[in-house]
C-alpha positions in Angstrom: 0.0 0.0 0.0 1.1 3.5 -0.7 -0.4 5.4 2.2 1.4 8.8 1.8 -1.7 10.8 2.2 -4.6 10.9 4.7 -7.1 10.3 2.0 -5.4 7.1 0.9 -5.2 5.9 4.5 -8.9 6.6 5.0 -9.8 4.6 1.8 -7.7 1.7 3.0 -9.4 1.7 6.4 -12.8 1.7 4.8 -11.9 -1.1 2.5 -10.4 -3.2 5.2 -13.4 -2.5 7.5 -15.7 -4.0 4.9 -13.5 -7.1 4.4 -13.1 -7.6 8.1 -16.9 -7.3 8.7 -17.6 -9.9 6.0 -15.0 -12.3 7.5 -16.3 -11.9 11.0 -19.9 -12.3 9.9 -19.0 -15.4 7.9 -17.0 -16.9 10.8 -19.8 -16.2 13.3 -22.6 -17.4 11.0 -20.8 -20.6 10.2 -20.3 -21.4 13.9 -23.9 -20.6 14.9 -25.6 -22.2 11.8 -23.2 -24.7 10.2 -25.9 -26.8 8.6 -27.4 -24.0 6.4 -26.5 -23.9 2.7 -23.4 -21.9 1.9 -25.5 -20.1 -0.8 -26.6 -17.7 1.9 -23.1 -16.2 1.8 -21.3 -17.5 -1.3 -22.2 -16.8 -4.9 -22.8 -19.9 -7.1 -19.4 -19.4 -8.9 -17.7 -19.1 -5.5 -19.0 -22.3 -4.0 -18.7 -24.3 -7.2 -15.0 -23.3 -7.7 -14.3 -24.0 -4.0 -15.9 -27.4 -4.1 -14.2 -28.4 -7.3 -10.8 -27.4 -6.0 -11.4 -29.1 -2.7 -12.7 -32.4 -4.3 -10.1 -32.3 -7.1 -12.8 -32.7 -9.7 -13.9 -30.7 -12.7 -17.6 -30.8 -11.9 -19.1 -29.4 -8.7 -21.5 -31.5 -6.6 -25.2 -31.2 -7.5 -26.0 -29.6 -4.1 -24.0 -26.8 -2.5 -22.1 -27.7 0.7 -23.3 -26.6 4.0 -21.9 -23.3 5.4 -19.8 -25.2 7.9 -18.2 -27.4 5.2 -17.6 -24.4 2.9 -15.9 -22.4 5.7 -13.7 -25.5 6.4 -12.8 -25.7 2.7 -12.0 -21.9 2.7 -9.8 -22.3 5.8 -8.0 -25.3 4.3 -7.3 -23.1 1.2 -5.7 -20.6 3.8 -3.5 -23.2 5.4 -5.8 -24.8 8.1 -4.8 -28.4 8.5 -8.1 -29.6 10.0 -6.5 -32.1 12.3 -8.5 -33.6 15.1 -7.1 -31.3 17.8 -6.9 -28.1 15.7 -10.3 -26.7 16.8 -12.1 -24.3 14.6 -10.4 -22.1 12.0 -9.9 -18.5 12.8 -10.6 -15.3 10.8 -7.0 -14.9 9.6 -7.0 -18.4 8.0 -10.4 -17.9 6.4 -9.1 -14.5 5.1 -6.2 -16.3 3.5 -8.5 -18.8 1.9 -10.8 -16.1 0.6 -7.7 -14.4 -1.0 -7.0 -17.7 -2.8 -10.7 -18.2 -3.7 -10.8 -15.0 -5.7 -8.2 -16.4 -8.1 -10.0 -19.7 -8.3 -13.3 -17.9 -9.1 -11.7 -15.8 -11.8 -10.4 -19.0 -13.5 -13.7 -20.7 -12.9 -15.6 -17.9 -14.7 -13.1 -17.9 -17.6 -13.5 -21.7 -18.1 -17.3 -21.7 -17.8 -18.3 -18.6 -19.8 -20.5 -19.2 -22.8 -18.5 -19.3 -26.1 -18.4 -16.0 -28.0 -20.3 -16.1 -31.4 -18.0 -15.5 -34.3 
């Protein structure tokens, strides 16, 4: 970041506040309601790319994963090992997973866009 001015610093704080709110909301919601569909938080492209990457398959499952499963997948993208004694993933690990998910979704959209008419 190039935060030489107060205006740039203010913009960075606003952006990071939005990202932090979404991550905290996602973490809290997944702990309170892990059995709901992940579609309440993730777009179809997001959960499909996430599921395909996690399963190592080219086609997503017919049904979206639960929110608890999707957050665990996100955390594993961010480096969470999900061992028996590891507990629940934290916000920082989920943030790292979301950072990687944006790249996966970009590639997913490129590969699944309708062909251009010539």
